[in-house]
N, C-alpha and C positions, 0 to 999 in steps of 0.2 A: 546504557539503557536507563540507569538511574537518573542521569541528567535530562534525558529526553522526557521521561515521565514527569519530572519536576517542571520542565518547561511547558509541557502540554497542560499540566494542572494550572499554571499561571495563565495560559491562553484561555482556558475555559472560564477561569475566574474573571478575566477581562471582559468577556461577553462579545468581543469583536470576532469576526470571521477569519479563520486561518486555514490555509491549505498545507497539508503535510504530504510529502512524497517519499515513499520507501524505494530508493533507487537501486536498480540492478543494471548489469551491463547492456541489456537490450534497450533500456530506456536511454542510457548514455549514447549508444550508437544511433538511436533514433534522433536524438538531439544534435548529433554531429551532422546528420544528413538532412535534417528538417529545421530550418531557421525558426519557424513558428513554434515548434515543440521546444526548441532551445530557449526561446524567450519566455515561454510558459513556465519552464523549470526555473529559470532565473527569478521569476516573479513569485515563486512559492515562498511561503513563510518559513518552512523548515524542510530540509532534505536529509534523510538518514541513510546510512550505508546498509541496505538490506542484503544485496547480493554479495557472496563471498568474493566475486571478481572485483567488485568496487573496493573492498577492503584491501585486496592484494594490490590493485592498481595504486591506491593511495600510498601504501607502504613502498611500492616499487619506485615511485617518482619522488620519494623523500618527503611526503606530506602525510604522514600516517594518521589514522583515526584511532581513537581509544579502543573501540571494539565494534563488532558487527551488531547492528540493531535490527533484528528481523521484524518485519511487519506482523507476522503471526504471533510472535512472543509479545510484542508491544500491545497488540489487541488484548491479550489475556491480562497483562499488567493493568491496563486501563479498566477492564471489566472488574478486576479485583478491587481496585481503589474506588471505582465508581459505586460499588455496593455501599461503602461507608459514607461517601460524599453525596449520594443522592443524584448522581449524574443520570441524565436521560440519553438513551442511545436509539438511533434509527439505522436500519440496514437497507441497502439498495443493491441488488445484483443477483447474478445467477438465474436459474430457472425458478418458477414458482414452487416446484417440489423441493428443490435444494434449499432455497432461502427459508422456507417453512421449517424444514428439518433442522437447519442451522439455528433458527430462532428457538425451537424446542430444546435443543442441546444447551444453548446459552442460558435459557430460563432454568433448566435443571441444574446446571453447574453453578450459576450465579443467581440464586433465587431472590436476592435483595436488589439486584440491578434493575433499573427501570428501563426495560426494553419497550419503548413507546410505539414502535411501528416498524414494519418491514414490507418490502415489495420486490418483485423480480426486476431484473435489469433489462428485460427485453421490451423496451418502449422506443418509439420513434421520436424524431426531433419535434414533430407537431404535438407531442404529448409532454414535452419538457415542462411547460408551465403548470400543467395539471399535477405532475409529480412534485414540482417545487412547492406548490401551494399546499399539498398534502403534508410534505415534510415540515414546512413552516408552521402549519396548524398544530403540530405535535411538539414544537419548540425543543428539539433535542440539543444536548450539549455536544454530542459526538455523532457525526454522520459517517458511516463506513460504506464505501462504494466499491463494488466488485463487478466491473464490466470488462469489455474487451480492452486489450492493452492500448490500442490506438484511441479509444474513445473515453477512457476512464479519467485520466488526469486533465485532458483538455476540457472535458465536460465540467469537472469541478472548477477549473479556473474560470470558465465562461460564466458560471452561475454562482460563484462564491459570494458575491455581494448580495445577490437576490436571496440566496438561501439563508444568510445571516445565522449560520451555525458556527459556534466558536471553534470547533475542530472538525475539519473534513479531510478524510484520508482515503486514498485508494488502497484496496486490499487484495487486488488480483483474484487468485483462486482460493483465497482463505476460506470462503464460505463452503467450498467443496470439501475441505478438510474438516472444518467444524461440524458439518452436517454428517460426516461419516462416509460420504461417497468415496473420498480418497483418504489414504492413510498418509500421515506425515512420515518423512524419512526417519528410519531408526537412528538412534544416537550415534552409531558408528558412522553412518553416512554424513550426519551433521558434523561430526568431529573431523572427518576427512574432507569436509566442504564439498560434498557430492550430492547435496539435496536436489540439485537440478537434474542429476542423472537418475535419481530415484523417481523423480516426477516424470521423467521421460519414459522410464520403464512402465509406469502406470498409464501414461498417455502418449503412446508412440507417435501420434499425429503431430505432436509438438516439435518434431525434429527440425522442421524448417526454421522455426524461431531460434533453435539452438545453434544453427549454422552461423549466427552472428557472433557467437562467443570467440572463435578463433580470430575473427576480424577485430574484435575488441582488444584481444591480447596483443596483436600486431600493432594496432593503433597506439596503445600505451607504450610499447617498446620503442616505436619510431618517434613518438613525441618526446620521450626522455632523451633519446639520442640526439634529436634536433636541438633540444635545450642545452645539452652538454657541449655541442660544437662551438669552437671559439668564434 
């Protein structure tokens, strides 16, 4: 986490646009099955191991990562540092009600952070340019995007150069938690690497997405076995 924050700080200071991906097993499996998604991930400027499954897989295949870097915790680290560095932040995602509630919570917890703008994530492709122009007009240093899993990262990749925001990161359902709509998993669930299960308890409709997890585990095991074959 410390190295990631330091790297993001340098990205912001550079002024050039960068895409950050907080990777989980669902994203990895999407990349396995979708060549365009794979290429998009390969072109990202930084990918951090958000999901516990990604950390396990890295360790299992013998290419371990130092630690898990969750997108939710990373956001709060950046907000904290942003207060002293004068960083400007813009939020895009969730419903109008949720993003407004999230913005209010952020302003209350980080009063010195420059939250320069926010809007919901329910806009169509023909509104993209309007959204981009509004973001650019506010000149944020950090843009956090919380949209659907299929549209979030590809949208960022498509418009990274147009947006010209130093750090653009997909944050999934983080706005739901920040707003207070959903609770973050208790420490015990986090320690046992069962945050995904706690999220499922709060949003049972997500079970279809979770069916990918066993496929991910089997894919990792098979890949390691194939590599080890003489």
